[in-house]
DOKE-158263 format. One record per atom (N, C-alpha, C): z, y, x; atom name; residue in three letters. Coordinates in steps of 0.2 Angstrom, whole numbers, plus 5000, padded with zeros to 4 digits. Example, Ala and Ser with C-alpha at 12.3 -4.5 7.8 and 13.67 -1.06 7.14 Angstrom:
2
> zz | yy | xx | a | r
> 5039 | 4972 | 5066 | N | ALA
> 5039 | 4978 | 5062 | CA | ALA
> 5039 | 4984 | 5066 | C | ALA
> 5035 | 4989 | 5064 | N | SER
> 5036 | 4995 | 5068 | CA | SER
> 5039 | 5000 | 5064 | C | SER
//
This chain:
171
> zz | yy | xx | a | r
> 5051 | 4979 | 5103 | N | MET
> 5046 | 4983 | 5107 | CA | MET
> 5050 | 4987 | 5112 | C | MET
> 5047 | 4988 | 5118 | N | PRO
> 5050 | 4991 | 5124 | CA | PRO
> 5051 | 4999 | 5122 | C | PRO
> 5056 | 5002 | 5124 | N | GLU
> 5057 | 5009 | 5123 | CA | GLU
> 5053 | 5013 | 5128 | C | GLU
> 5051 | 5010 | 5134 | N | THR
> 5046 | 5014 | 5138 | CA | THR
> 5042 | 5009 | 5141 | C | THR
> 5036 | 5011 | 5143 | N | PHE
> 5031 | 5007 | 5146 | CA | PHE
> 5030 | 5009 | 5154 | C | PHE
> 5035 | 5012 | 5157 | N | GLY
> 5035 | 5014 | 5164 | CA | GLY
> 5037 | 5021 | 5164 | C | GLY
> 5034 | 5025 | 5169 | N | SER
> 5036 | 5032 | 5170 | CA | SER
> 5034 | 5036 | 5164 | C | SER
> 5038 | 5040 | 5161 | N | ALA
> 5037 | 5045 | 5156 | CA | ALA
> 5032 | 5050 | 5159 | C | ALA
> 5033 | 5052 | 5165 | N | MET
> 5028 | 5057 | 5168 | CA | MET
> 5021 | 5054 | 5169 | C | MET
> 5021 | 5048 | 5171 | N | ASP
> 5014 | 5045 | 5171 | CA | ASP
> 5010 | 5045 | 5165 | C | ASP
> 5014 | 5043 | 5159 | N | GLU
> 5012 | 5043 | 5152 | CA | GLU
> 5009 | 5050 | 5150 | C | GLU
> 5013 | 5055 | 5152 | N | PHE
> 5012 | 5062 | 5150 | CA | PHE
> 5005 | 5064 | 5154 | C | PHE
> 5005 | 5063 | 5160 | N | GLU
> 4999 | 5065 | 5164 | CA | GLU
> 4993 | 5061 | 5162 | C | GLU
> 4993 | 5055 | 5160 | N | ALA
> 4988 | 5051 | 5158 | CA | ALA
> 4985 | 5054 | 5151 | C | ALA
> 4989 | 5056 | 5147 | N | CYS
> 4987 | 5060 | 5141 | CA | CYS
> 4984 | 5066 | 5142 | C | CYS
> 4987 | 5070 | 5147 | N | GLN
> 4984 | 5077 | 5148 | CA | GLN
> 4978 | 5077 | 5152 | C | GLN
> 4977 | 5071 | 5156 | N | ARG
> 4971 | 5071 | 5160 | CA | ARG
> 4965 | 5067 | 5158 | C | ARG
> 4967 | 5061 | 5154 | N | SER
> 4962 | 5056 | 5152 | CA | SER
> 4964 | 5055 | 5145 | C | SER
> 4967 | 5049 | 5143 | N | ALA
> 4968 | 5048 | 5136 | CA | ALA
> 4974 | 5043 | 5136 | C | ALA
> 4978 | 5043 | 5131 | N | ALA
> 4984 | 5039 | 5130 | CA | ALA
> 4984 | 5036 | 5123 | C | ALA
> 4986 | 5029 | 5123 | N | LEU
> 4985 | 5026 | 5116 | CA | LEU
> 4993 | 5025 | 5114 | C | LEU
> 4994 | 5027 | 5108 | N | PHE
> 5001 | 5027 | 5105 | CA | PHE
> 5001 | 5022 | 5099 | C | PHE
> 5005 | 5018 | 5098 | N | ASP
> 5006 | 5013 | 5092 | CA | ASP
> 5010 | 5017 | 5087 | C | ASP
> 5007 | 5019 | 5082 | N | TYR
> 5010 | 5023 | 5076 | CA | TYR
> 5010 | 5019 | 5070 | C | TYR
> 5011 | 5012 | 5071 | N | SER
> 5010 | 5007 | 5065 | CA | SER
> 5017 | 5008 | 5061 | C | SER
> 5022 | 5011 | 5063 | N | PHE
> 5028 | 5012 | 5059 | CA | PHE
> 5026 | 5017 | 5053 | C | PHE
> 5020 | 5021 | 5053 | N | LEU
> 5019 | 5025 | 5048 | CA | LEU
> 5018 | 5022 | 5041 | C | LEU
> 5021 | 5025 | 5036 | N | LEU
> 5020 | 5023 | 5029 | CA | LEU
> 5013 | 5026 | 5027 | C | LEU
> 5010 | 5021 | 5023 | N | ARG
> 5003 | 5023 | 5020 | CA | ARG
> 5004 | 5022 | 5012 | C | ARG
> 5004 | 5027 | 5008 | N | LEU
> 5003 | 5026 | 5001 | CA | LEU
> 4997 | 5028 | 4998 | C | LEU
> 4994 | 5024 | 4994 | N | ARG
> 4987 | 5026 | 4991 | CA | ARG
> 4989 | 5028 | 4984 | C | ARG
> 4987 | 5034 | 4982 | N | VAL
> 4988 | 5037 | 4975 | CA | VAL
> 4981 | 5037 | 4972 | C | VAL
> 4980 | 5033 | 4966 | N | GLU
> 4974 | 5033 | 4963 | CA | GLU
> 4975 | 5035 | 4955 | C | GLU
> 4970 | 5038 | 4952 | N | GLY
> 4970 | 5039 | 4945 | CA | GLY
> 4968 | 5046 | 4944 | C | GLY
> 4967 | 5048 | 4937 | N | VAL
> 4964 | 5054 | 4935 | CA | VAL
> 4969 | 5060 | 4937 | C | VAL
> 4975 | 5059 | 4938 | N | GLN
> 4980 | 5064 | 4940 | CA | GLN
> 4982 | 5064 | 4947 | C | GLN
> 4978 | 5060 | 4951 | N | ALA
> 4981 | 5059 | 4958 | CA | ALA
> 4981 | 5066 | 4962 | C | ALA
> 4976 | 5070 | 4961 | N | VAL
> 4976 | 5076 | 4965 | CA | VAL
> 4982 | 5081 | 4962 | C | VAL
> 4982 | 5081 | 4956 | N | GLU
> 4988 | 5085 | 4953 | CA | GLU
> 4995 | 5083 | 4955 | C | GLU
> 4995 | 5076 | 4955 | N | ALA
> 5002 | 5073 | 4956 | CA | ALA
> 5004 | 5075 | 4964 | C | ALA
> 4999 | 5074 | 4968 | N | VAL
> 5001 | 5075 | 4975 | CA | VAL
> 5001 | 5082 | 4977 | C | VAL
> 4997 | 5086 | 4973 | N | SER
> 4998 | 5094 | 4974 | CA | SER
> 5005 | 5096 | 4972 | C | SER
> 5007 | 5093 | 4966 | N | ASN
> 5014 | 5095 | 4964 | CA | ASN
> 5020 | 5093 | 4969 | C | ASN
> 5019 | 5086 | 4971 | N | LEU
> 5024 | 5083 | 4975 | CA | LEU
> 5024 | 5088 | 4982 | C | LEU
> 5019 | 5090 | 4984 | N | CYS
> 5019 | 5094 | 4991 | CA | CYS
> 5019 | 5101 | 4990 | C | CYS
> 5019 | 5104 | 4984 | N | GLN
> 5019 | 5111 | 4982 | CA | GLN
> 5013 | 5114 | 4986 | C | GLN
> 5007 | 5110 | 4986 | N | ARG
> 5001 | 5113 | 4990 | CA | ARG
> 4995 | 5111 | 4986 | C | ARG
> 4991 | 5115 | 4984 | N | ASP
> 4985 | 5113 | 4980 | CA | ASP
> 4980 | 5110 | 4984 | C | ASP
> 4978 | 5103 | 4982 | N | PHE
> 4973 | 5099 | 4986 | CA | PHE
> 4967 | 5099 | 4982 | C | PHE
> 4966 | 5103 | 4976 | N | SER
> 4960 | 5102 | 4972 | CA | SER
> 4954 | 5104 | 4976 | C | SER
> 4954 | 5108 | 4981 | N | SER
> 4948 | 5110 | 4984 | CA | SER
> 4946 | 5106 | 4990 | C | SER
> 4951 | 5101 | 4991 | N | MET
> 4950 | 5096 | 4997 | CA | MET
> 4944 | 5092 | 4996 | C | MET
> 4939 | 5091 | 5001 | N | ALA
> 4934 | 5087 | 5000 | CA | ALA
> 4935 | 5080 | 5002 | C | ALA
> 4932 | 5075 | 5000 | N | ALA
> 4933 | 5068 | 5002 | CA | ALA
> 4931 | 5068 | 5009 | C | ALA
> 4935 | 5064 | 5013 | N | GLY
> 4934 | 5063 | 5020 | CA | GLY
> 4938 | 5068 | 5024 | C | GLY
> 4942 | 5072 | 5021 | N | THR
> 4946 | 5077 | 5025 | CA | THR
> 4954 | 5075 | 5025 | C | THR
> 4957 | 5078 | 5029 | N | VAL
> 4965 | 5077 | 5030 | CA | VAL
> 4968 | 5084 | 5030 | C | VAL
> 4974 | 5085 | 5027 | N | ARG
> 4978 | 5091 | 5027 | CA | ARG
> 4985 | 5089 | 5029 | C | ARG
> 4989 | 5093 | 5032 | N | TYR
> 4996 | 5092 | 5033 | CA | TYR
> 4999 | 5095 | 5027 | C | TYR
> 5005 | 5092 | 5025 | N | ALA
> 5009 | 5094 | 5020 | CA | ALA
> 5016 | 5093 | 5021 | C | ALA
> 5020 | 5095 | 5016 | N | LEU
> 5028 | 5094 | 5017 | CA | LEU
> 5030 | 5091 | 5010 | C | LEU
> 5035 | 5086 | 5011 | N | TYR
> 5038 | 5083 | 5005 | CA | TYR
> 5045 | 5086 | 5005 | C | TYR
> 5047 | 5090 | 5000 | N | ALA
> 5054 | 5093 | 5000 | CA | ALA
> 5058 | 5091 | 4994 | C | ALA
> 5064 | 5093 | 4995 | N | SER
> 5069 | 5091 | 4989 | CA | SER
> 5068 | 5096 | 4984 | C | SER
> 5071 | 5095 | 4978 | N | LYS
> 5070 | 5100 | 4972 | CA | LYS
> 5072 | 5107 | 4974 | C | LYS
> 5077 | 5108 | 4979 | N | ASN
> 5079 | 5114 | 4981 | CA | ASN
> 5075 | 5117 | 4987 | C | ASN
> 5070 | 5114 | 4988 | N | GLY
> 5065 | 5116 | 4994 | CA | GLY
> 5067 | 5114 | 5001 | C | GLY
> 5072 | 5110 | 5002 | N | GLN
> 5074 | 5108 | 5008 | CA | GLN
> 5069 | 5103 | 5011 | C | GLN
> 5065 | 5104 | 5017 | N | PRO
> 5060 | 5099 | 5019 | CA | PRO
> 5064 | 5092 | 5020 | C | PRO
> 5060 | 5087 | 5018 | N | ILE
> 5062 | 5080 | 5019 | CA | ILE
> 5058 | 5077 | 5024 | C | ILE
> 5051 | 5077 | 5023 | N | SER
> 5046 | 5074 | 5028 | CA | SER
> 5040 | 5078 | 5028 | C | SER
> 5037 | 5078 | 5034 | N | ASP
> 5030 | 5080 | 5035 | CA | ASP
> 5025 | 5075 | 5034 | C | ASP
> 5020 | 5076 | 5031 | N | LEU
> 5015 | 5071 | 5028 | CA | LEU
> 5008 | 5073 | 5031 | C | LEU
> 5004 | 5068 | 5031 | N | THR
> 4997 | 5070 | 5030 | CA | THR
> 4994 | 5067 | 5024 | C | THR
> 4989 | 5071 | 5021 | N | VAL
> 4986 | 5069 | 5015 | CA | VAL
> 4979 | 5068 | 5016 | C | VAL
> 4976 | 5062 | 5015 | N | TRP
> 4969 | 5060 | 5016 | CA | TRP
> 4965 | 5059 | 5010 | C | TRP
> 4960 | 5063 | 5009 | N | ARG
> 4956 | 5063 | 5003 | CA | ARG
> 4951 | 5057 | 5003 | C | ARG
> 4952 | 5052 | 5000 | N | ILE
> 4948 | 5046 | 5000 | CA | ILE
> 4942 | 5047 | 4996 | C | ILE
> 4943 | 5049 | 4990 | N | GLY
> 4938 | 5050 | 4984 | CA | GLY
> 4940 | 5055 | 4979 | C | GLY
> 4936 | 5056 | 4974 | N | PRO
> 4938 | 5061 | 4969 | CA | PRO
> 4945 | 5059 | 4965 | C | PRO
> 4947 | 5053 | 4965 | N | GLU
> 4953 | 5052 | 4961 | CA | GLU
> 4958 | 5047 | 4966 | C | GLU
> 4957 | 5048 | 4972 | N | THR
> 4961 | 5044 | 4977 | CA | THR
> 4963 | 5048 | 4983 | C | THR
> 4969 | 5048 | 4985 | N | LEU
> 4972 | 5051 | 4991 | CA | LEU
> 4977 | 5046 | 4994 | C | LEU
> 4977 | 5046 | 5001 | N | ASP
> 4982 | 5042 | 5004 | CA | ASP
> 4987 | 5047 | 5007 | C | ASP
> 4993 | 5045 | 5007 | N | ILE
> 4999 | 5049 | 5010 | CA | ILE
> 5001 | 5045 | 5016 | C | ILE
> 5002 | 5049 | 5021 | N | MET
> 5005 | 5045 | 5027 | CA | MET
> 5011 | 5049 | 5029 | C | MET
> 5017 | 5045 | 5031 | N | SER
> 5023 | 5048 | 5032 | CA | SER
> 5027 | 5044 | 5037 | C | SER
> 5031 | 5047 | 5041 | N | GLY
> 5035 | 5043 | 5046 | CA | GLY
> 5042 | 5041 | 5044 | C | GLY
> 5043 | 5042 | 5037 | N | ARG
> 5050 | 5041 | 5035 | CA | ARG
> 5049 | 5035 | 5029 | C | ARG
> 5052 | 5030 | 5031 | N | ALA
> 5052 | 5024 | 5027 | CA | ALA
> 5054 | 5025 | 5020 | C | ALA
> 5059 | 5029 | 5019 | N | ALA
> 5062 | 5030 | 5012 | CA | ALA
> 5057 | 5034 | 5007 | C | ALA
> 5052 | 5037 | 5010 | N | ASP
> 5047 | 5040 | 5006 | CA | ASP
> 5043 | 5036 | 5002 | C | ASP
> 5042 | 5030 | 5003 | N | ALA
> 5038 | 5025 | 4999 | CA | ALA
> 5041 | 5025 | 4992 | C | ALA
> 5048 | 5023 | 4992 | N | ARG
> 5051 | 5023 | 4985 | CA | ARG
> 5052 | 5030 | 4982 | C | ARG
> 5054 | 5035 | 4986 | N | GLU
> 5055 | 5041 | 4983 | CA | GLU
> 5049 | 5044 | 4980 | C | GLU
> 5043 | 5044 | 4984 | N | ILE
> 5037 | 5047 | 4982 | CA | ILE
> 5034 | 5043 | 4976 | C | ILE
> 5035 | 5037 | 4976 | N | ALA
> 5033 | 5033 | 4970 | CA | ALA
> 5036 | 5035 | 4964 | C | ALA
> 5043 | 5036 | 4964 | N | ASN
> 5047 | 5038 | 4959 | CA | ASN
> 5045 | 5045 | 4956 | C | ASN
> 5044 | 5049 | 4961 | N | VAL
> 5042 | 5056 | 4958 | CA | VAL
> 5035 | 5056 | 4955 | C | VAL
> 5030 | 5052 | 4957 | N | LEU
> 5024 | 5051 | 4955 | CA | LEU
> 5023 | 5047 | 4948 | C | LEU
> 5029 | 5043 | 4947 | N | ALA
> 5029 | 5039 | 4941 | CA | ALA
> 5027 | 5043 | 4934 | C | ALA
> 5029 | 5049 | 4934 | N | THR
> 5028 | 5053 | 4928 | CA | THR
> 5020 | 5055 | 4927 | C | THR
> 5016 | 5053 | 4932 | N | TYR
> 5009 | 5055 | 4931 | CA | TYR
> 5005 | 5049 | 4929 | C | TYR
> 4999 | 5050 | 4927 | N | ASP
> 4994 | 5045 | 4926 | CA | ASP
> 4991 | 5043 | 4932 | C | ASP
> 4994 | 5039 | 4937 | N | VAL
> 4992 | 5037 | 4943 | CA | VAL
> 4995 | 5030 | 4945 | C | VAL
> 4992 | 5027 | 4949 | N | ASN
> 4994 | 5021 | 4952 | CA | ASN
> 4996 | 5022 | 4959 | C | ASN
> 5002 | 5020 | 4962 | N | VAL
> 5004 | 5021 | 4969 | CA | VAL
> 5004 | 5014 | 4972 | C | VAL
> 5000 | 5013 | 4977 | N | PHE
> 5000 | 5007 | 4981 | CA | PHE
> 5003 | 5008 | 4988 | C | PHE
> 5008 | 5004 | 4990 | N | ASP
> 5010 | 5004 | 4997 | CA | ASP
> 5006 | 5000 | 5001 | C | ASP
> 5002 | 5003 | 5006 | N | LEU
> 4997 | 5000 | 5010 | CA | LEU
> 5000 | 4999 | 5017 | C | LEU
> 5006 | 5001 | 5018 | N | SER
> 5009 | 5001 | 5025 | CA | SER
> 5009 | 4994 | 5028 | C | SER
> 5010 | 4989 | 5025 | N | ASP
> 5010 | 4982 | 5028 | CA | ASP
> 5003 | 4980 | 5030 | C | ASP
> 4998 | 4983 | 5027 | N | GLN
> 4991 | 4981 | 5028 | CA | GLN
> 4988 | 4986 | 5033 | C | GLN
> 4992 | 4990 | 5036 | N | THR
> 4989 | 4996 | 5040 | CA | THR
> 4992 | 4996 | 5047 | C | THR
> 4988 | 4995 | 5052 | N | ALA
> 4990 | 4997 | 5059 | CA | ALA
> 4987 | 5004 | 5060 | C | ALA
> 4991 | 5008 | 5064 | N | VAL
> 4989 | 5015 | 5066 | CA | VAL
> 4990 | 5016 | 5073 | C | VAL
> 4984 | 5017 | 5076 | N | LEU
> 4984 | 5019 | 5083 | CA | LEU
> 4982 | 5026 | 5084 | C | LEU
> 4985 | 5029 | 5089 | N | ALA
> 4983 | 5036 | 5090 | CA | ALA
> 4981 | 5037 | 5097 | C | ALA
> 4974 | 5039 | 5098 | N | LEU
> 4971 | 5039 | 5105 | CA | LEU
> 4971 | 5047 | 5106 | C | LEU
> 4975 | 5049 | 5111 | N | GLN
> 4975 | 5056 | 5112 | CA | GLN
> 4974 | 5058 | 5119 | C | GLN
> 4971 | 5064 | 5120 | N | GLY
> 4969 | 5067 | 5127 | CA | GLY
> 4962 | 5068 | 5127 | C | GLY
> 4960 | 5072 | 5133 | N | PRO
> 4953 | 5074 | 5133 | CA | PRO
> 4947 | 5069 | 5134 | C | PRO
> 4949 | 5063 | 5135 | N | ALA
> 4944 | 5057 | 5136 | CA | ALA
> 4944 | 5053 | 5130 | C | ALA
> 4947 | 5056 | 5124 | N | THR
> 4947 | 5052 | 5118 | CA | THR
> 4940 | 5050 | 5116 | C | THR
> 4936 | 5054 | 5115 | N | ASP
> 4929 | 5053 | 5112 | CA | ASP
> 4925 | 5048 | 5117 | C | ASP
> 4926 | 5049 | 5123 | N | THR
> 4922 | 5045 | 5128 | CA | THR
> 4925 | 5037 | 5128 | C | THR
> 4931 | 5037 | 5127 | N | CYS
> 4934 | 5030 | 5127 | CA | CYS
> 4932 | 5027 | 5121 | C | CYS
> 4933 | 5030 | 5115 | N | LEU
> 4932 | 5027 | 5108 | CA | LEU
> 4924 | 5026 | 5107 | C | LEU
> 4920 | 5030 | 5110 | N | GLU
> 4913 | 5029 | 5109 | CA | GLU
> 4910 | 5022 | 5112 | C | GLU
> 4914 | 5020 | 5117 | N | GLN
> 4912 | 5013 | 5120 | CA | GLN
> 4913 | 5007 | 5116 | C | GLN
> 4917 | 5009 | 5110 | N | LEU
> 4919 | 5003 | 5106 | CA | LEU
> 4916 | 5003 | 5099 | C | LEU
> 4912 | 5009 | 5097 | N | VAL
> 4909 | 5009 | 5091 | CA | VAL
> 4901 | 5009 | 5092 | C | VAL
> 4898 | 5006 | 5087 | N | ASP
> 4890 | 5005 | 5088 | CA | ASP
> 4887 | 5012 | 5086 | C | ASP
> 4885 | 5016 | 5092 | N | GLY
> 4881 | 5021 | 5091 | CA | GLY
> 4884 | 5027 | 5087 | C | GLY
> 4890 | 5027 | 5086 | N | GLU
> 4893 | 5033 | 5082 | CA | GLU
> 4895 | 5038 | 5087 | C | GLU
> 4895 | 5044 | 5085 | N | LYS
> 4897 | 5050 | 5089 | CA | LYS
> 4904 | 5052 | 5087 | C | LYS
> 4909 | 5050 | 5090 | N | ILE
> 4916 | 5052 | 5088 | CA | ILE
> 4917 | 5059 | 5088 | C | ILE
> 4913 | 5063 | 5093 | N | SER
> 4914 | 5070 | 5094 | CA | SER
> 4911 | 5073 | 5088 | C | SER
> 4907 | 5070 | 5083 | N | GLU
> 4905 | 5073 | 5077 | CA | GLU
> 4910 | 5073 | 5072 | C | GLU
> 4915 | 5070 | 5072 | N | ILE
> 4920 | 5070 | 5067 | CA | ILE
> 4924 | 5077 | 5068 | C | ILE
> 4924 | 5081 | 5063 | N | PRO
> 4927 | 5088 | 5064 | CA | PRO
> 4935 | 5087 | 5064 | C | PRO
> 4938 | 5092 | 5066 | N | SER
> 4946 | 5092 | 5065 | CA | SER
> 4948 | 5091 | 5058 | C | SER
> 4953 | 5088 | 5057 | N | PHE
> 4956 | 5086 | 5050 | CA | PHE
> 4950 | 5083 | 5045 | C | PHE
> 4946 | 5079 | 5048 | N | ALA
> 4941 | 5075 | 5044 | CA | ALA
> 4942 | 5068 | 5047 | C | ALA
> 4939 | 5063 | 5043 | N | PHE
> 4939 | 5056 | 5045 | CA | PHE
> 4932 | 5053 | 5043 | C | PHE
> 4931 | 5047 | 5046 | N | ARG
> 4925 | 5043 | 5045 | CA | ARG
> 4927 | 5036 | 5045 | C | ARG
> 4924 | 5032 | 5041 | N | GLU
> 4925 | 5025 | 5041 | CA | GLU
> 4920 | 5022 | 5046 | C | GLU
> 4922 | 5018 | 5051 | N | LEU
> 4918 | 5016 | 5057 | CA | LEU
> 4920 | 5009 | 5058 | C | LEU
> 4916 | 5005 | 5061 | N | SER
> 4917 | 4998 | 5064 | CA | SER
> 4918 | 4999 | 5071 | C | SER
> 4924 | 4997 | 5073 | N | ILE
> 4926 | 4997 | 5080 | CA | ILE
> 4927 | 4989 | 5082 | C | ILE
> 4922 | 4987 | 5086 | N | LYS
> 4922 | 4980 | 5088 | CA | LYS
> 4922 | 4975 | 5082 | C | LYS
> 4918 | 4977 | 5077 | N | GLY
> 4918 | 4973 | 5071 | CA | GLY
> 4923 | 4973 | 5066 | C | GLY
> 4928 | 4978 | 5068 | N | MET
> 4934 | 4979 | 5063 | CA | MET
> 4933 | 4985 | 5059 | C | MET
> 4933 | 4985 | 5052 | N | ASN
> 4932 | 4991 | 5048 | CA | ASN
> 4938 | 4995 | 5049 | C | ASN
> 4937 | 5002 | 5051 | N | CYS
> 4943 | 5006 | 5053 | CA | CYS
> 4941 | 5013 | 5049 | C | CYS
> 4947 | 5017 | 5049 | N | ILE
> 4946 | 5024 | 5047 | CA | ILE
> 4948 | 5028 | 5053 | C | ILE
> 4944 | 5033 | 5056 | N | VAL
> 4946 | 5036 | 5061 | CA | VAL
> 4946 | 5044 | 5059 | C | VAL
> 4952 | 5047 | 5060 | N | GLY
> 4953 | 5053 | 5058 | CA | GLY
> 4955 | 5058 | 5064 | C | GLY
> 4952 | 5064 | 5064 | N | ARG
> 4952 | 5068 | 5070 | CA | ARG
> 4959 | 5072 | 5069 | C | ARG
> 4964 | 5070 | 5072 | N | LEU
> 4971 | 5073 | 5072 | CA | LEU
> 4974 | 5073 | 5079 | C | LEU
> 4976 | 5079 | 5081 | N | GLY
> 4978 | 5079 | 5088 | CA | GLY
> 4986 | 5081 | 5088 | C | GLY
> 4990 | 5076 | 5086 | N | PHE
> 4997 | 5078 | 5086 | CA | PHE
> 5000 | 5080 | 5092 | C | PHE
> 4997 | 5079 | 5098 | N | THR
> 5000 | 5080 | 5104 | CA | THR
> 4998 | 5087 | 5106 | C | THR
> 4994 | 5091 | 5102 | N | GLY
> 4991 | 5097 | 5104 | CA | GLY
> 4984 | 5097 | 5108 | C | GLY
> 4983 | 5090 | 5110 | N | LEU
> 4976 | 5089 | 5113 | CA | LEU
> 4971 | 5086 | 5108 | C | LEU
> 4965 | 5085 | 5110 | N | ASP
> 4960 | 5082 | 5106 | CA | ASP
> 4963 | 5075 | 5105 | C | ASP
> 4962 | 5072 | 5099 | N | GLY
> 4964 | 5065 | 5098 | CA | GLY
> 4962 | 5063 | 5091 | C | GLY
> 4963 | 5056 | 5090 | N | VAL
> 4961 | 5053 | 5084 | CA | VAL
> 4967 | 5048 | 5082 | C | VAL
> 4967 | 5047 | 5075 | N | GLU
> 4971 | 5042 | 5073 | CA | GLU
> 4967 | 5037 | 5070 | C | GLU
> 4968 | 5030 | 5072 | N | ILE
> 4964 | 5025 | 5070 | CA | ILE
> 4968 | 5020 | 5065 | C | ILE
> 4965 | 5020 | 5059 | N | LEU
> 4969 | 5015 | 5054 | CA | LEU
> 4965 | 5009 | 5053 | C | LEU
//
């Protein structure tokens, strides 16, 4: 993959003024399912996810036993007993699965089955609404997601603006 697609300044200005598409398919995606899924992920991240509604996303940290931060994560509440964990650190797949092995949960690595695109910038909603059938992307609140069909492909669209601008992640 190329390290650059042209001028960094042109890319920056496109994201600031219109929209830019980033390939984040390197992200790790773990699905945690089971009666102890919420408890397990809450303990892993030292953050209580029990009040988190289905269809929402929260930022979290994965830290060592002595509290040293290892990775920043996003936790996606898929259902009552199902959460997805997204991380940019490949070693987290094995480490997190090992930590969660003491709970009554199943951990599935969905990374190889998941492409992640991030559309960021003020024209995000306008661009994406051209590709979905009648869905209002602007109605997805911050830190929430919806399952949508984009040009016939089932996707999850989450309202996360890691650039500091409005944006979405498309799984």
